[in-house]
N, C-alpha and C positions, 0 to 999 in steps of 0.2 A: 099498728102495720109496723112491722117489723124490717130491720133497714140489710140492705144482701149481706154486711160484713155480724149483722148477730145473725141470722141463719144460718151462718157459714161455721159463726162461732158454737148452736148449739150442734150444729150436726158432728161438728169435728170433737162433740162431747158427749155423742150418743144419747141426746134428749132427741123426745119426740115435739111436736109444737104443731097446733095447727096454719095452717099455711093459707092463703088467697095467690092461686096464680093461673093465669088462662080464663080467669074468672070462674072460678072453682076453687070450694073453700077445703079445705083435705087434709091429713095427716099426715107431716112427710115423712117418707121413708119409713117407720113402724118398726124401730129397731128396740133391741133390748140394751142394757147399759156398759153391757159387752160387746155390743156391735154388732152380732148375730140380729139378723132379720128375726123381727116376733113371729112369723107366721113360721120360719123355722123351729124354733122354739115349741110352740103350740101343736106342730105339727109332731115333732117328738116325746112330745108328753101325751098329745093323742094315744099315738103307739101303744107309751108304758101304758095308758089306765085300760086301753079296749084289750091289751093283750095280760096283763094281769086277770081282766075276767074274763075272758076266755081259756087260761088255764084254771081257777076257781071253779072254774065250768066244770071247766072237764074232770077236775079231781073231785066235785061236788055229785054230777048225775052218777057216775061210776060207782060202783062198791068198792071195788077194786084194781086197780092197773097192776097186772103183773110188771115186776123186772123182767120182762124179755124184749126184744126189738120190738116187737108188736104192742108192747105198753109204752114204749119208747116214743115210737109211731105216733100212737094217739096222744102224744103229750103234746108231739112235736103239732099237730093238727090246729092247734090252738094259735101257734105261730106261725102257721101259713094261711089262716082264715084274718089274724092279724096286718101281715103284711099285705095281703091280695086286695082288702076292705082300704087300705091306704092306698095303694095303687087306685082304687077307685076314686080315695078324694080327693087327688093329683098331689099326697104327700111323697110316696116314693116313685119314681116317674115308668113311666114304661115303655117298649120297647117298640118302634113306628112300627115296625112292619107285624110284629105278633099280637101286638098290645096288653102280652106280655109285661105283669113286674120284673124290672130289672133291678132283682138283687137274689141273695145267693142264703140261705139253711146249711149249716151241720150242724145232723142229730146221727150223735154218739150212738153205736153198737152195744149193745150189753157185751160182750168180750173186753169192751175198754175200759169200761167199770170196774174199779178197787176194789179191794174184797170189802176193804173200810167204807166206800160209799154203798156197796150193797148192804153191807150190817144197818149201815144208818138211814137204807131206804131213802140214799139221795140218789140222782139221777148223775149222770156227768151231766154236763153245761151243753146247752144247745145255742151254738152260735150261729150270728147271721149279720150280714151287713147289707146296707139297698143305696142305693142313687136317690138322692134329690131331689125332687121335680124343678123344683125352685121356679123363679117368678122373674118376667123384665121390667127391669124401673125405669131405663133408658134406652133413646137408640142415639146417634146420629144418623141425618140423612144426608146425602150430597147427590149435587145436582145440575146439571146445565138447561140451561133453556134456551134456543137456537130458534131463527125465522122459520127455516129449513131441513131436513133430516139429513143433509151432506156436510162431511166434515168441513 
C-alpha cells in the first residue's frame, strides 16, 4: 500500500501506479512521461493511423487522381472521414447543438499549388485543427445541509 507522500511523488513524476481508493483498485490518472494524458496520446495516434489508412485507400482505389480541385477534394475526403470517425469515438469534441465535430479543415485549391509541386505531383498541404473532447478526472462538490429550506 502506498503512502500519501509516495502517491504524490509518483504523480509529480508522471508515473502511473495501481492504487486502491474508495475500495476500488485502478490505475491513477493514466499519463505519459511528459505529463500528457494517455487517452489524448492514444487519440492522436489513432487519428494519424486511421487517416493514413484512408489516404492510402483513396490512392490505391483510384487509377488516377487528377491534379484539380476535384482531385484535391477527393483526397480531402479521407481527412473528413477520419475526423468524423474521431468525433464518433469521442476523441474530437462535438458541438452540443448540431452534433457536428468541432474541427476545421483547409483544403488547398489547384491555383494555390506551385509549379514545382505540380511537376512533382505533390498536392499542397491539407491543414486541419480540432478540439479535443477531453475527460473529467475530478470534481469538488460543496453544499449545505439544513433542517429547513428557509435561510
